[in-house]
C-alpha positions as a LaTeX table, in Angstrom:
\begin{tabular}{lrrr}
\hline
Residue & $x$ (\AA) & $y$ (\AA) & $z$ (\AA) \\
\hline
Met1 & $-13.99$ & $-10.69$ & 27.70 \\
Lys2 & $-14.82$ & $-7.22$ & 26.34 \\
Glu3 & $-11.51$ & $-7.08$ & 24.50 \\
Arg4 & $-12.24$ & $-10.48$ & 22.92 \\
Ala5 & $-15.72$ & $-9.35$ & 21.84 \\
Ala6 & $-14.28$ & $-6.16$ & 20.34 \\
Ala7 & $-11.66$ & $-8.19$ & 18.47 \\
Leu8 & $-14.34$ & $-10.48$ & 17.07 \\
Arg9 & $-16.38$ & $-7.49$ & 15.91 \\
Thr10 & $-13.42$ & $-6.10$ & 14.00 \\
Gln11 & $-12.79$ & $-9.47$ & 12.35 \\
Glu12 & $-16.34$ & $-9.88$ & 11.06 \\
Pro13 & $-16.64$ & $-9.10$ & 7.31 \\
Arg14 & $-18.60$ & $-5.94$ & 6.58 \\
Ser15 & $-21.55$ & $-6.10$ & 4.21 \\
Thr16 & $-21.59$ & $-3.67$ & 1.29 \\
Arg17 & $-24.54$ & $-1.90$ & 2.90 \\
Asp18 & $-22.67$ & $-1.41$ & 6.18 \\
Thr19 & $-19.57$ & $-0.24$ & 4.33 \\
Ile20 & $-21.68$ & 2.41 & 2.57 \\
Leu21 & $-23.22$ & 3.49 & 5.86 \\
Asp22 & $-19.80$ & 3.64 & 7.56 \\
Ser23 & $-18.57$ & 5.95 & 4.82 \\
Ala24 & $-21.73$ & 8.07 & 4.88 \\
Glu25 & $-21.71$ & 8.38 & 8.68 \\
Arg26 & $-18.16$ & 9.71 & 8.63 \\
His27 & $-18.72$ & 12.15 & 5.74 \\
Phe28 & $-22.03$ & 13.48 & 7.07 \\
Ala29 & $-20.43$ & 14.04 & 10.48 \\
Glu30 & $-17.51$ & 15.91 & 8.94 \\
Arg31 & $-19.33$ & 18.11 & 6.40 \\
Gly32 & $-23.07$ & 17.82 & 6.98 \\
Phe33 & $-25.79$ & 16.57 & 4.67 \\
Asp34 & $-25.44$ & 19.25 & 1.99 \\
Gly35 & $-21.65$ & 19.07 & 1.95 \\
Val36 & $-21.49$ & 15.43 & 0.85 \\
Ser37 & $-22.30$ & 13.89 & $-2.52$ \\
Val38 & $-23.48$ & 10.37 & $-3.26$ \\
Arg39 & $-20.48$ & 10.02 & $-5.57$ \\
Glu40 & $-18.09$ & 10.70 & $-2.67$ \\
Ile41 & $-19.81$ & 8.15 & $-0.47$ \\
Ala42 & $-19.69$ & 5.53 & $-3.21$ \\
Ala43 & $-16.01$ & 6.16 & $-3.94$ \\
Asp44 & $-15.04$ & 6.06 & $-0.27$ \\
Ala45 & $-16.99$ & 2.82 & 0.18 \\
Gly46 & $-14.91$ & 1.25 & $-2.60$ \\
Leu47 & $-17.79$ & 0.84 & $-5.07$ \\
Lys48 & $-16.96$ & 0.68 & $-8.77$ \\
Asn49 & $-19.40$ & 3.45 & $-9.60$ \\
Gln50 & $-22.20$ & 5.54 & $-8.19$ \\
Ala51 & $-24.85$ & 3.34 & $-9.79$ \\
Ser52 & $-23.75$ & 0.43 & $-7.58$ \\
Leu53 & $-24.85$ & 2.39 & $-4.53$ \\
Tyr54 & $-28.40$ & 2.67 & $-5.85$ \\
His55 & $-28.79$ & $-1.11$ & $-5.57$ \\
His56 & $-28.84$ & $-0.52$ & $-1.79$ \\
Phe57 & $-30.35$ & 2.96 & $-1.34$ \\
Arg58 & $-32.69$ & 5.18 & $-3.37$ \\
Gly59 & $-30.63$ & 8.29 & $-2.81$ \\
Lys60 & $-28.80$ & 10.50 & $-0.34$ \\
Arg61 & $-31.78$ & 11.04 & 1.95 \\
Ala62 & $-32.35$ & 7.30 & 2.20 \\
Ile63 & $-28.67$ & 6.84 & 3.11 \\
Tyr64 & $-28.85$ & 9.58 & 5.76 \\
Glu65 & $-31.97$ & 8.12 & 7.37 \\
Ala66 & $-30.42$ & 4.63 & 7.33 \\
Val67 & $-27.33$ & 6.00 & 9.10 \\
Leu68 & $-29.55$ & 7.51 & 11.79 \\
Ser69 & $-31.63$ & 4.36 & 12.22 \\
Arg70 & $-28.61$ & 2.07 & 12.38 \\
Gly71 & $-26.96$ & 4.28 & 14.95 \\
Leu72 & $-29.90$ & 5.03 & 17.23 \\
Glu73 & $-32.21$ & 2.00 & 17.15 \\
Pro74 & $-29.79$ & $-0.15$ & 19.22 \\
Val75 & $-29.54$ & 2.64 & 21.81 \\
Ile76 & $-33.33$ & 2.90 & 22.00 \\
Gly77 & $-33.49$ & $-0.85$ & 22.60 \\
Leu78 & $-30.88$ & $-0.62$ & 25.35 \\
Val79 & $-32.76$ & 2.20 & 27.09 \\
Ala80 & $-36.01$ & 0.21 & 26.96 \\
Ala81 & $-34.29$ & $-2.89$ & 28.35 \\
Ser82 & $-32.90$ & $-0.88$ & 31.27 \\
Ala83 & $-36.34$ & 0.20 & 32.49 \\
Gly84 & $-36.67$ & $-0.61$ & 36.18 \\
Gly85 & $-33.04$ & $-1.65$ & 36.36 \\
Arg86 & $-30.85$ & $-0.89$ & 39.34 \\
Gly87 & $-27.16$ & $-1.02$ & 40.13 \\
Asp88 & $-25.26$ & $-3.40$ & 37.87 \\
Val89 & $-28.18$ & $-3.56$ & 35.38 \\
Phe90 & $-27.93$ & 0.15 & 34.66 \\
Ala91 & $-24.13$ & 0.07 & 34.73 \\
Gly92 & $-24.28$ & $-2.68$ & 32.10 \\
Phe93 & $-26.60$ & $-0.52$ & 29.99 \\
Leu94 & $-24.14$ & 2.37 & 30.11 \\
Asp95 & $-21.26$ & 0.09 & 29.14 \\
Arg96 & $-23.18$ & $-1.20$ & 26.12 \\
Val97 & $-24.10$ & 2.32 & 25.00 \\
Val98 & $-20.45$ & 3.38 & 25.25 \\
Asp99 & $-19.45$ & 0.24 & 23.31 \\
His100 & $-21.91$ & 1.24 & 20.58 \\
Leu101 & $-20.57$ & 4.80 & 20.40 \\
Val102 & $-17.00$ & 3.52 & 20.26 \\
Asp103 & $-18.09$ & 1.49 & 17.23 \\
His104 & $-19.89$ & 4.54 & 15.76 \\
Pro105 & $-17.81$ & 7.51 & 16.98 \\
His106 & $-19.08$ & 9.81 & 14.20 \\
Leu107 & $-22.76$ & 9.39 & 15.06 \\
Pro108 & $-22.87$ & 11.89 & 17.98 \\
Arg109 & $-21.13$ & 14.53 & 15.90 \\
Leu110 & $-23.54$ & 13.91 & 13.02 \\
Leu111 & $-26.48$ & 14.49 & 15.40 \\
Gln112 & $-24.88$ & 17.64 & 16.78 \\
Arg113 & $-24.25$ & 19.00 & 13.30 \\
Ala114 & $-27.85$ & 18.30 & 12.25 \\
Ala115 & $-29.15$ & 20.14 & 15.33 \\
Leu116 & $-27.25$ & 23.27 & 14.24 \\
Asp117 & $-28.33$ & 23.06 & 10.60 \\
Asp118 & $-31.07$ & 25.31 & 9.24 \\
Ser119 & $-32.54$ & 22.52 & 7.12 \\
Thr120 & $-36.11$ & 21.61 & 8.06 \\
Tyr121 & $-35.54$ & 18.17 & 6.54 \\
Leu122 & $-32.58$ & 17.45 & 8.83 \\
Arg123 & $-34.34$ & 18.63 & 11.97 \\
Asp124 & $-37.44$ & 16.60 & 11.12 \\
Ser125 & $-35.43$ & 13.46 & 10.27 \\
Val126 & $-33.26$ & 13.60 & 13.38 \\
Gly127 & $-36.23$ & 14.54 & 15.56 \\
Arg128 & $-38.27$ & 11.60 & 14.25 \\
Val129 & $-35.48$ & 9.12 & 14.99 \\
Leu130 & $-34.57$ & 10.63 & 18.38 \\
Arg131 & $-38.18$ & 10.90 & 19.61 \\
Pro132 & $-38.48$ & 7.20 & 20.60 \\
Leu133 & $-35.16$ & 7.49 & 22.46 \\
Tyr134 & $-36.53$ & 10.49 & 24.35 \\
Gln135 & $-39.80$ & 8.72 & 25.15 \\
Glu136 & $-38.07$ & 5.57 & 26.39 \\
Gly137 & $-35.68$ & 7.72 & 28.42 \\
Ile138 & $-38.55$ & 9.57 & 30.11 \\
Thr139 & $-40.10$ & 6.21 & 31.05 \\
Val140 & $-36.84$ & 5.12 & 32.70 \\
Leu141 & $-36.47$ & 8.43 & 34.53 \\
Ala142 & $-40.02$ & 8.17 & 35.86 \\
Gln143 & $-39.14$ & 4.80 & 37.42 \\
Ser144 & $-35.98$ & 6.08 & 39.11 \\
Asp145 & $-35.67$ & 6.91 & 42.80 \\
Gly146 & $-34.01$ & 10.28 & 42.28 \\
Pro147 & $-35.31$ & 13.53 & 43.80 \\
Trp148 & $-36.86$ & 14.61 & 40.50 \\
Glu149 & $-40.35$ & 15.77 & 39.63 \\
Ala150 & $-42.00$ & 15.14 & 36.28 \\
Asp151 & $-41.19$ & 18.69 & 35.16 \\
Asp152 & $-37.49$ & 17.91 & 35.67 \\
Tyr153 & $-37.39$ & 14.89 & 33.34 \\
Phe154 & $-36.83$ & 16.88 & 30.16 \\
His155 & $-33.84$ & 18.73 & 31.65 \\
Leu156 & $-32.47$ & 15.60 & 33.28 \\
Gly157 & $-32.78$ & 13.68 & 30.01 \\
Ala158 & $-31.06$ & 16.47 & 28.09 \\
Ser159 & $-28.21$ & 16.50 & 30.60 \\
Leu160 & $-27.77$ & 12.73 & 30.42 \\
Tyr161 & $-27.74$ & 12.89 & 26.62 \\
Gln162 & $-24.99$ & 15.50 & 26.72 \\
Met163 & $-22.97$ & 13.48 & 29.25 \\
Ile164 & $-23.10$ & 10.34 & 27.10 \\
Phe165 & $-23.24$ & 11.59 & 23.49 \\
Gly166 & $-21.55$ & 14.96 & 24.04 \\
Tyr167 & $-18.30$ & 13.32 & 25.13 \\
Phe168 & $-17.95$ & 11.72 & 21.68 \\
Ala169 & $-19.44$ & 14.62 & 19.71 \\
Asn170 & $-16.89$ & 17.05 & 21.15 \\
Ala171 & $-13.90$ & 14.72 & 21.39 \\
Asp172 & $-11.78$ & 16.87 & 19.06 \\
Leu173 & $-12.43$ & 19.97 & 21.15 \\
Phe174 & $-11.74$ & 18.18 & 24.44 \\
Gly175 & $-8.55$ & 16.76 & 22.97 \\
Ala176 & $-7.34$ & 20.19 & 21.88 \\
Val177 & $-8.03$ & 21.65 & 25.33 \\
Ala178 & $-6.55$ & 18.81 & 27.40 \\
Gln179 & $-3.77$ & 17.89 & 24.94 \\
Ala180 & $-4.88$ & 14.26 & 25.23 \\
Asn181 & $-6.93$ & 11.83 & 23.15 \\
Pro182 & $-10.43$ & 11.39 & 24.66 \\
Leu183 & $-11.02$ & 8.36 & 22.43 \\
Asp184 & $-7.93$ & 6.51 & 23.61 \\
Pro185 & $-9.05$ & 3.21 & 25.21 \\
Glu186 & $-7.79$ & 4.29 & 28.63 \\
Ala187 & $-9.65$ & 7.62 & 28.41 \\
Val188 & $-12.84$ & 5.84 & 27.35 \\
Ala189 & $-12.43$ & 3.48 & 30.32 \\
Arg190 & $-12.25$ & 6.49 & 32.63 \\
Gln191 & $-15.38$ & 7.91 & 31.00 \\
Arg192 & $-17.21$ & 4.62 & 31.60 \\
Arg193 & $-16.32$ & 4.81 & 35.28 \\
Phe194 & $-17.46$ & 8.40 & 35.51 \\
Leu195 & $-20.79$ & 7.64 & 33.82 \\
Arg196 & $-21.54$ & 4.70 & 36.11 \\
Ile197 & $-21.04$ & 6.78 & 39.24 \\
Ala198 & $-22.61$ & 10.03 & 37.99 \\
Val199 & $-25.71$ & 8.47 & 36.44 \\
Ala200 & $-26.33$ & 6.21 & 39.46 \\
Arg201 & $-26.27$ & 9.25 & 41.74 \\
Leu202 & $-28.46$ & 11.33 & 39.44 \\
Leu203 & $-31.09$ & 8.61 & 39.27 \\
Gly204 & $-31.01$ & 7.93 & 43.00 \\
Asn205 & $-29.88$ & 4.34 & 42.48 \\
Gly206 & $-27.03$ & 4.68 & 44.94 \\
Ser207 & $-23.37$ & 4.62 & 44.09 \\
Pro208 & $-22.42$ & 1.42 & 42.26 \\
Asp209 & $-19.54$ & $-0.70$ & 43.43 \\
Arg210 & $-16.57$ & 1.47 & 42.71 \\
Pro211 & $-14.76$ & 0.06 & 39.66 \\
Gln212 & $-11.09$ & $-0.64$ & 39.85 \\
Pro213 & $-9.09$ & 2.44 & 38.85 \\
Val214 & $-7.70$ & 2.57 & 35.35 \\
Arg215 & $-4.00$ & 2.07 & 35.86 \\
Ser216 & $-1.99$ & 3.78 & 33.19 \\
Ala217 & 0.57 & 6.48 & 32.59 \\
Arg218 & $-0.90$ & 9.86 & 33.54 \\
Met219 & $-2.46$ & 11.61 & 30.57 \\
Glu220 & $-0.83$ & 14.89 & 29.66 \\
Gly221 & $-2.79$ & 17.76 & 31.15 \\
Glu222 & $-4.39$ & 15.61 & 33.90 \\
Pro223 & $-4.00$ & 17.21 & 37.35 \\
Arg224 & $-1.68$ & 15.46 & 39.78 \\
\hline
\end{tabular}
């Protein structure tokens, strides 16, 4: 079923706006806000000229903020919908977040790059978009049965963010270390399984039904 849904997503025609955002997301993740020009984004999106892009966005800042909103608003909605969830509800939430990051693999790296940038504009923009995600996440953590006090929620939330987003943000580094592709479908399936078990235990929701193991050829570098 998931494979069929993924196939349907890839077959759907992309709007010009989404094509622009796809290009911008990739370029911003690779070189940061200051390292990318509107002309490059327009050319990569297949537009005839830079002026065509301005029919959709006022300028580079508007494109950047649209990339952030498109990438994070669905995740915020998923976190809010998971409030009070247990077991398979929360496992389903994690699966949908991973699905979203598979569709937008450059988004976590873009966020990581912005966090390291000295630009006040970037920090303010990313902080403004991430703040609702943080607030919804704190609400979910407060409803969990884990052994955590309110003062722990910030650190727990930061750790969960790194577990989920950090895997994609640092995929190139992990791949170089392990001599394997962390974004290969089989590796992503293993990451899904890990997240279900680890997050359930962290939140005190009990261990979910153990998923069937991912049967595949052993990845190079994986211990026997």
